[in-house]
Backbone as CSV, one residue per row, in Angstrom:
resi,resn,N_x,N_y,N_z,CA_x,CA_y,CA_z,C_x,C_y,C_z
1,UNK,137.570,-41.507,68.493,137.296,-40.612,69.620,135.826,-40.741,70.015
2,UNK,135.581,-40.719,71.287,134.216,-40.887,71.773,133.844,-39.756,72.715
3,UNK,132.579,-39.746,73.082,132.072,-38.776,74.048,132.184,-37.348,73.534
4,UNK,132.070,-37.161,72.226,132.137,-35.820,71.647,130.722,-35.276,71.513
5,UNK,130.271,-34.583,72.518,128.935,-34.014,72.501,128.903,-32.784,73.385
6,UNK,128.037,-31.844,73.029,127.872,-30.637,73.832,126.906,-30.852,74.988
7,UNK,126.125,-31.942,74.932,125.119,-32.198,75.966,125.797,-32.858,77.163
8,UNK,126.305,-32.030,78.057,127.153,-32.525,79.141,126.482,-32.523,80.510
9,UNK,125.419,-31.762,80.665,124.867,-31.514,81.996,123.503,-32.167,82.148
10,UNK,123.323,-32.913,83.228,122.045,-33.566,83.514,121.129,-32.665,84.331
11,UNK,121.700,-31.923,85.286,120.874,-31.068,86.142,121.733,-30.032,86.845
12,UNK,121.097,-28.914,87.189,121.700,-27.907,88.063,120.681,-27.624,89.159
13,UNK,121.124,-27.717,90.398,120.216,-27.605,91.531,120.736,-26.598,92.548
14,UNK,119.802,-25.970,93.246,120.122,-25.183,94.430,119.152,-25.635,95.520
15,UNK,119.701,-26.200,96.589,118.894,-26.696,97.697,119.203,-25.918,98.963
16,UNK,118.229,-25.862,99.868,118.471,-25.165,101.122,119.071,-26.122,102.153
17,UNK,119.246,-25.646,103.382,119.932,-26.428,104.410,119.122,-27.620,104.902
18,UNK,117.873,-27.730,104.477,117.041,-28.882,104.815,116.867,-29.828,103.628
19,UNK,117.531,-29.539,102.524,117.414,-30.369,101.334,116.227,-30.030,100.464
20,UNK,115.540,-28.939,100.771,114.393,-28.530,99.963,114.851,-27.749,98.734
21,UNK,114.080,-27.868,97.681,114.430,-27.264,96.407,114.208,-25.753,96.412
22,UNK,115.207,-25.017,95.951,115.067,-23.596,95.661,114.999,-23.395,94.151
23,UNK,115.962,-23.980,93.458,115.981,-23.981,91.988,116.378,-25.385,91.543
24,UNK,115.706,-25.895,90.518,116.061,-27.206,89.971,115.745,-27.225,88.483
25,UNK,116.746,-27.523,87.689,116.544,-27.666,86.245,117.218,-28.953,85.786
26,UNK,116.420,-29.803,85.139,116.904,-31.066,84.594,116.896,-30.980,83.070
27,UNK,117.918,-31.570,82.462,118.105,-31.410,81.020,118.141,-32.759,80.306
28,UNK,117.706,-32.724,79.049,117.795,-33.879,78.164,117.950,-33.359,76.748
29,UNK,118.815,-33.964,75.934,118.929,-33.541,74.544,117.557,-33.519,73.881
30,UNK,117.189,-32.428,73.215,115.825,-32.288,72.701,115.434,-33.318,71.658
31,UNK,116.431,-33.912,71.000,116.106,-34.876,69.943,116.194,-36.321,70.414
32,UNK,116.480,-36.547,71.701,116.685,-37.917,72.183,115.438,-38.768,72.028
33,UNK,114.297,-38.223,72.377,113.056,-39.010,72.308,112.726,-39.415,70.880
34,UNK,112.908,-38.481,69.938,112.629,-38.787,68.529,113.546,-39.870,68.002
35,UNK,114.821,-39.795,68.392,115.768,-40.791,67.912,115.429,-42.175,68.458
36,UNK,115.099,-42.244,69.726,114.796,-43.537,70.338,113.539,-44.173,69.748
37,UNK,112.603,-43.344,69.328,111.354,-43.887,68.789,111.453,-44.258,67.316
38,UNK,112.418,-43.700,66.584,112.490,-43.920,65.131,113.692,-44.747,64.690
39,UNK,114.679,-44.938,65.557,115.896,-45.641,65.144,115.792,-47.134,65.392
40,UNK,116.671,-47.873,64.738,116.736,-49.324,64.926,117.595,-49.651,66.147
41,UNK,117.458,-50.834,66.704,118.322,-51.225,67.839,119.806,-51.132,67.510
42,UNK,120.169,-51.457,66.269,121.579,-51.386,65.883,122.084,-49.940,65.917
43,UNK,121.265,-49.006,65.421,121.652,-47.594,65.450,121.769,-47.082,66.886
44,UNK,120.856,-47.491,67.724,120.912,-47.074,69.119,122.158,-47.616,69.802
45,UNK,122.490,-48.860,69.527,123.664,-49.472,70.144,124.942,-48.780,69.689
46,UNK,124.998,-48.416,68.406,126.188,-47.761,67.881,126.396,-46.398,68.532
47,UNK,125.320,-45.643,68.667,125.436,-44.316,69.279,125.646,-44.418,70.784
48,UNK,125.086,-45.445,71.387,125.251,-45.622,72.819,126.709,-45.885,73.178
49,UNK,127.433,-46.566,72.288,128.841,-46.874,72.551,129.744,-45.668,72.347
50,UNK,129.308,-44.719,71.518,130.165,-43.569,71.215,129.809,-42.339,72.038
51,UNK,128.570,-41.907,71.961,128.130,-40.712,72.687,126.796,-40.995,73.355
52,UNK,126.795,-41.647,74.501,125.539,-42.054,75.143,124.655,-40.873,75.547
53,UNK,125.257,-39.687,75.789,124.441,-38.550,76.214,123.444,-38.111,75.155
54,UNK,123.753,-38.386,73.885,122.890,-37.910,72.809,121.550,-38.617,72.772
55,UNK,121.474,-39.814,73.306,120.209,-40.544,73.247,119.709,-40.926,74.637
56,UNK,120.401,-40.463,75.660,119.990,-40.856,77.008,118.755,-40.085,77.434
57,UNK,117.793,-40.826,77.940,116.610,-40.192,78.487,116.941,-39.585,79.847
58,UNK,116.222,-38.554,80.199,116.397,-37.981,81.520,115.984,-39.018,82.564
59,UNK,116.903,-39.448,83.427,116.549,-40.474,84.416,115.640,-39.946,85.519
60,UNK,115.424,-38.661,85.520,114.580,-38.053,86.553,113.447,-37.286,85.871
61,UNK,112.601,-38.003,85.187,111.574,-37.373,84.357,110.349,-36.942,85.144
62,UNK,110.152,-37.508,86.334,108.983,-37.142,87.129,109.419,-36.366,88.372
63,UNK,108.498,-35.614,88.915,108.799,-34.826,90.108,109.188,-35.729,91.276
64,UNK,108.533,-36.856,91.408,108.834,-37.787,92.491,110.265,-38.305,92.389
65,UNK,110.696,-38.665,91.184,112.063,-39.139,90.979,113.078,-38.038,91.253
66,UNK,112.744,-36.825,90.845,113.650,-35.706,91.075,113.827,-35.425,92.556
67,UNK,112.730,-35.394,93.293,112.817,-35.105,94.725,113.559,-36.215,95.469
68,UNK,113.350,-37.449,95.067,114.073,-38.553,95.697,115.575,-38.423,95.447
69,UNK,115.933,-38.069,94.227,117.351,-37.881,93.897,117.936,-36.710,94.675
70,UNK,117.202,-35.605,94.751,117.688,-34.426,95.476,117.899,-34.728,96.956
71,UNK,116.967,-35.449,97.565,117.116,-35.823,98.973,118.336,-36.723,99.166
72,UNK,118.560,-37.632,98.220,119.674,-38.574,98.343,121.019,-37.866,98.264
73,UNK,121.189,-36.995,97.261,122.484,-36.326,97.142,122.684,-35.309,98.261
74,UNK,121.591,-34.756,98.770,121.724,-33.845,99.908,122.263,-34.585,101.128
75,UNK,121.735,-35.770,101.390,122.206,-36.549,102.527,123.659,-36.975,102.337
76,UNK,124.051,-37.225,101.083,125.419,-37.651,100.806,126.417,-36.501,100.932
77,UNK,125.976,-35.293,100.692,126.914,-34.164,100.609,126.822,-33.182,101.767
78,UNK,125.817,-33.284,102.611,125.617,-32.276,103.650,126.790,-32.207,104.625
79,UNK,127.461,-33.341,104.838,128.609,-33.365,105.744,129.902,-33.737,105.017
80,UNK,129.860,-33.722,103.709,131.046,-34.104,102.932,132.115,-33.024,103.014
81,UNK,133.363,-33.439,103.002,134.479,-32.493,103.086,134.999,-32.090,101.706
82,UNK,134.670,-32.863,100.674,135.136,-32.543,99.336,134.139,-31.704,98.574
83,UNK,134.252,-31.718,97.256,133.329,-30.949,96.423,132.818,-31.751,95.244
84,UNK,133.060,-33.075,95.239,132.577,-33.917,94.150,132.390,-35.344,94.658
85,UNK,131.310,-35.981,94.217,131.067,-37.381,94.549,130.563,-38.099,93.304
86,UNK,130.629,-39.415,93.319,130.029,-40.244,92.276,128.837,-40.935,92.899
87,UNK,127.646,-40.632,92.380,126.433,-41.192,92.963,125.521,-41.714,91.859
88,UNK,125.197,-42.981,91.910,124.259,-43.602,90.977,124.633,-43.314,89.520
89,UNK,125.913,-43.552,89.202,126.445,-43.352,87.849,126.394,-41.895,87.398
90,UNK,126.387,-40.981,88.333,126.415,-39.561,88.020,127.518,-38.866,88.809
91,UNK,128.191,-37.941,88.132,129.093,-37.040,88.841,128.251,-35.942,89.481
92,UNK,128.493,-35.676,90.745,127.776,-34.620,91.445,128.804,-33.661,92.036
93,UNK,128.873,-32.466,91.491,129.744,-31.432,92.022,128.894,-30.484,92.853
94,UNK,129.439,-30.015,93.968,128.628,-29.180,94.845,129.474,-28.110,95.514
95,UNK,128.796,-27.051,95.909,129.446,-25.927,96.590,128.422,-25.316,97.538
96,UNK,128.777,-25.210,98.810,127.835,-24.709,99.810,128.185,-23.302,100.244
97,UNK,127.149,-22.569,100.686,127.322,-21.221,101.208,126.197,-20.935,102.190
98,UNK,126.552,-20.728,103.445,125.577,-20.440,104.486,124.486,-21.516,104.507
99,UNK,123.267,-21.183,104.076,122.164,-22.145,104.167,121.708,-22.658,102.805
100,UNK,122.585,-22.631,101.793,122.251,-23.168,100.468,123.412,-23.997,99.939
101,UNK,123.082,-24.943,99.053,124.090,-25.760,98.385,123.785,-25.768,96.890
102,UNK,124.805,-25.496,96.078,124.691,-25.523,94.626,125.214,-26.872,94.126
103,UNK,124.492,-27.464,93.169,124.881,-28.757,92.609,124.916,-28.686,91.086
104,UNK,125.873,-29.391,90.505,125.882,-29.683,89.076,125.954,-31.198,88.939
105,UNK,125.027,-31.777,88.186,124.944,-33.228,88.004,125.210,-33.549,86.537
106,UNK,126.028,-34.576,86.292,126.373,-34.947,84.918,126.673,-36.437,84.862
107,UNK,126.667,-37.026,83.649,127.056,-38.432,83.527,128.473,-38.651,84.040
108,UNK,128.751,-39.863,84.496,130.032,-40.154,85.147,131.237,-39.987,84.234
109,UNK,131.037,-40.034,82.908,132.164,-39.942,81.979,132.525,-38.508,81.611
110,UNK,131.803,-37.529,82.129,132.049,-36.148,81.737,133.322,-35.588,82.364
111,UNK,133.777,-34.474,81.781,135.002,-33.810,82.218,134.748,-33.057,83.522
112,UNK,135.449,-33.420,84.573,135.226,-32.823,85.882,135.632,-31.348,85.916
113,UNK,136.716,-31.005,85.228,137.178,-29.620,85.229,136.177,-28.705,84.539
114,UNK,135.604,-29.190,83.451,134.605,-28.404,82.735,133.366,-28.185,83.601
115,UNK,132.931,-29.220,84.286,131.770,-29.101,85.158,132.064,-28.206,86.356
116,UNK,133.294,-28.265,86.849,133.693,-27.390,87.945,133.661,-25.929,87.507
117,UNK,134.070,-25.672,86.257,133.999,-24.308,85.724,132.567,-23.824,85.620
118,UNK,131.663,-24.719,85.234,130.241,-24.381,85.172,129.704,-24.021,86.553
119,UNK,130.020,-24.858,87.536,129.537,-24.614,88.896,130.067,-23.293,89.441
120,UNK,131.341,-23.040,89.250,131.939,-21.794,89.749,131.337,-20.577,89.067
121,UNK,131.095,-20.679,87.755,130.538,-19.547,87.017,129.139,-19.203,87.509
122,UNK,128.292,-20.227,87.679,126.930,-19.969,88.137,126.922,-19.454,89.573
123,UNK,127.758,-20.036,90.425,127.826,-19.592,91.817,128.304,-18.142,91.900
124,UNK,129.373,-17.823,91.186,129.923,-16.463,91.244,128.964,-15.440,90.644
125,UNK,128.269,-15.809,89.566,127.283,-14.900,88.975,126.147,-14.641,89.956
126,UNK,125.701,-15.708,90.631,124.661,-15.550,91.648,125.133,-14.639,92.766
127,UNK,126.377,-14.812,93.180,126.942,-13.974,94.235,126.914,-12.501,93.844
128,UNK,127.248,-12.205,92.603,127.202,-10.813,92.140,125.778,-10.269,92.156
129,UNK,124.832,-11.099,91.743,123.439,-10.647,91.647,122.798,-10.419,93.013
130,UNK,123.249,-11.136,94.034,122.686,-10.971,95.383,123.634,-10.181,96.285
131,UNK,124.555,-9.459,95.659,125.498,-8.586,96.388,126.325,-9.364,97.403
132,UNK,126.788,-10.519,96.954,127.733,-11.352,97.700,127.149,-11.898,99.005
133,UNK,125.834,-11.914,99.125,125.167,-12.557,100.253,124.447,-13.803,99.729
134,UNK,125.212,-14.871,99.504,124.658,-16.071,98.892,123.961,-16.884,99.977
135,UNK,122.701,-16.597,100.183,121.882,-17.283,101.169,120.478,-17.443,100.615
136,UNK,119.690,-18.255,101.284,118.367,-18.606,100.783,117.490,-17.369,100.594
137,UNK,117.446,-16.506,101.581,116.570,-15.339,101.505,116.942,-14.436,100.335
138,UNK,118.233,-14.176,100.158,118.677,-13.302,99.078,118.373,-13.910,97.712
139,UNK,118.542,-15.234,97.598,118.255,-15.904,96.327,116.768,-15.839,96.012
140,UNK,115.928,-16.076,97.017,114.481,-16.023,96.797,114.033,-14.607,96.421
141,UNK,114.641,-13.595,97.019,114.284,-12.213,96.690,114.709,-11.835,95.274
142,UNK,115.717,-12.523,94.756,116.208,-12.250,93.400,116.080,-13.500,92.523
143,UNK,115.018,-14.252,92.759,114.869,-15.542,92.079,114.799,-15.380,90.562
144,UNK,114.172,-14.299,90.094,114.079,-14.090,88.650,115.452,-13.912,88.021
145,UNK,116.304,-13.128,88.670,117.640,-12.890,88.123,118.508,-14.138,88.194
146,UNK,118.422,-14.871,89.310,119.239,-16.072,89.466,118.817,-17.139,88.456
147,UNK,117.515,-17.268,88.226,117.030,-18.237,87.239,117.473,-17.855,85.832
148,UNK,117.416,-16.570,85.524,117.897,-16.117,84.215,119.396,-16.348,84.074
149,UNK,120.139,-16.166,85.161,121.577,-16.423,85.123,121.858,-17.887,84.815
150,UNK,121.052,-18.774,85.392,121.210,-20.202,85.093,120.925,-20.481,83.625
151,UNK,119.893,-19.855,83.083,119.560,-20.045,81.664,120.657,-19.504,80.752
152,UNK,121.365,-18.471,81.206,122.477,-17.938,80.424,123.714,-18.818,80.535
153,UNK,123.745,-19.670,81.557,124.905,-20.535,81.780,124.747,-21.883,81.094
154,UNK,123.548,-22.467,81.195,123.283,-23.798,80.624,121.951,-23.763,79.890
155,UNK,121.899,-24.396,78.731,120.649,-24.513,77.977,120.574,-25.908,77.372
156,UNK,119.515,-26.639,77.698,119.335,-28.009,77.202,120.513,-28.911,77.544
157,UNK,121.223,-28.592,78.630,122.368,-29.395,79.017,123.667,-28.966,78.368
158,UNK,123.635,-27.935,77.545,124.831,-27.412,76.881,125.359,-26.220,77.675
159,UNK,126.638,-26.240,78.011,127.250,-25.125,78.725,127.456,-23.977,77.744
160,UNK,126.831,-22.838,78.033,126.889,-21.693,77.139,127.966,-20.687,77.523
161,UNK,128.168,-20.504,78.812,129.083,-19.450,79.271,129.692,-19.843,80.605
162,UNK,130.977,-19.561,80.774,131.655,-19.854,82.036,132.330,-18.630,82.624
163,UNK,131.994,-17.451,82.106,132.501,-16.208,82.681,131.397,-15.590,83.531
164,UNK,131.608,-15.567,84.829,130.557,-15.128,85.748,130.178,-13.663,85.550
165,UNK,131.145,-12.819,85.230,130.853,-11.400,85.024,129.949,-11.200,83.814
166,UNK,130.227,-11.951,82.750,129.396,-11.879,81.554,127.977,-12.338,81.843
167,UNK,127.860,-13.436,82.578,126.537,-13.966,82.915,125.743,-12.955,83.723
168,UNK,126.360,-12.395,84.753,125.665,-11.439,85.616,125.270,-10.179,84.863
169,UNK,126.128,-9.725,83.959,125.831,-8.488,83.221,124.658,-8.666,82.269
170,UNK,124.438,-9.877,81.798,123.346,-10.124,80.856,121.982,-10.107,81.514
171,UNK,121.934,-10.353,82.814,120.635,-10.447,83.481,120.419,-9.362,84.530
172,UNK,121.401,-8.498,84.737,121.258,-7.443,85.734,120.170,-6.473,85.319
173,UNK,119.478,-5.934,86.307,118.452,-4.940,86.023,119.114,-3.672,85.518
174,UNK,118.590,-3.056,84.444,119.211,-1.838,83.912,119.105,-0.684,84.898
175,UNK,120.181,0.084,84.994,120.159,1.247,85.857,119.354,2.369,85.207
176,UNK,118.684,3.178,86.010,117.927,4.283,85.420,118.844,5.273,84.724
177,UNK,118.370,5.794,83.617,119.143,6.751,82.840,119.143,8.095,83.560
178,UNK,120.347,8.517,84.002,120.429,9.769,84.769,120.177,10.985,83.894
179,UNK,120.261,10.802,82.582,120.036,11.936,81.682,118.582,12.033,81.244
180,UNK,117.768,11.096,81.705,116.364,11.095,81.303,115.660,12.337,81.840
181,UNK,114.914,13.006,81.008,114.207,14.224,81.390,112.873,13.845,82.018
182,UNK,112.676,14.267,83.255,111.427,14.016,83.947,110.477,15.195,83.710
183,UNK,109.378,14.940,83.029,108.404,15.988,82.729,107.292,15.931,83.764
184,UNK,107.181,16.983,84.549,106.127,17.068,85.539,105.684,18.525,85.660
185,UNK,104.824,18.810,86.608,104.280,20.164,86.751,105.366,21.175,87.073
186,UNK,106.316,20.765,87.901,107.388,21.689,88.264,108.250,22.021,87.057
187,UNK,108.502,21.034,86.227,109.305,21.264,85.025,108.596,22.233,84.086
188,UNK,107.294,22.054,83.911,106.526,22.934,83.022,106.522,24.364,83.555
189,UNK,106.303,24.543,84.866,106.291,25.876,85.461,107.650,26.538,85.337
190,UNK,108.715,25.750,85.510,110.055,26.309,85.380,110.316,26.777,83.955
191,UNK,109.885,25.976,82.973,110.070,26.373,81.572,109.243,27.614,81.236
192,UNK,108.023,27.697,81.797,107.155,28.860,81.557,107.769,30.124,82.140
193,UNK,108.343,30.038,83.344,108.979,31.189,83.978,110.190,31.641,83.180
194,UNK,110.965,30.676,82.703,112.140,31.013,81.905,111.738,31.720,80.613
195,UNK,110.643,31.243,79.986,110.171,31.869,78.748,109.710,33.299,79.001
196,UNK,109.000,33.526,80.134,108.543,34.870,80.472,109.720,35.818,80.656
197,UNK,110.773,35.330,81.300,111.950,36.167,81.524,112.611,36.540,80.205
198,UNK,112.704,35.584,79.295,113.323,35.847,77.997,112.499,36.841,77.188
199,UNK,111.164,36.698,77.238,110.304,37.630,76.513,110.444,39.033,77.100
200,UNK,110.480,39.128,78.445,110.614,40.447,79.094,111.924,41.098,78.731
201,UNK,113.001,40.337,78.672,114.299,40.898,78.310,114.307,41.427,76.884
202,UNK,113.682,40.704,75.989,113.649,41.147,74.588,112.807,42.394,74.426
203,UNK,111.730,42.516,75.239,110.914,43.735,75.193,111.723,44.922,75.651
204,UNK,112.459,44.761,76.735,113.283,45.839,77.248,114.392,46.244,76.259
205,UNK,114.849,45.245,75.492,115.909,45.509,74.502,115.340,46.025,73.183
206,UNK,114.009,46.115,73.102,113.384,46.600,71.892,113.321,45.569,70.807
207,UNK,113.393,44.343,71.190,113.364,43.269,70.186,111.968,42.908,69.747
208,UNK,110.950,43.303,70.478,109.573,42.970,70.119,108.795,44.249,69.867
């Protein structure tokens, strides 16, 4: 059996309607560089034939390479009728909404259904966080939450979660506690008045 690895995702991108970057995260197995520098050619060849993702370097290691790749896939998908293409030995899954496009990029041998689940989970979680207005302005206004949602979905190229509700709940801002006692001048005066009334009642009752 081959291709047994958790490192399935090369990149997750969100681009606007002009192909400009809103969010971009590129992944590489954290131990790939160490293995390539310390292993023999025979060891590299053996692992390359079985699980190439484990030792593959990020093909987009520089900002210039990343932007060139983003522009290329944007041009390929901006008028596409489907939701997946094969580009430069990479599977590219995409989903558009208003003026943004979500992308998941992975090696060509990866499972398309699994990657589709990743894309749907991140998109749906983002939709919940921006109150179902998935557009550039809403994403930028909630960029911290959307970025955290991505981190909860994928880490180092490993898919962590595919349930959008779970992802959104982990990064949502906590609601204020309605039972929290607000201490201010009015509260103190109210407590003082209540105490005076209780003392007066006890005096009248002969308790003091």
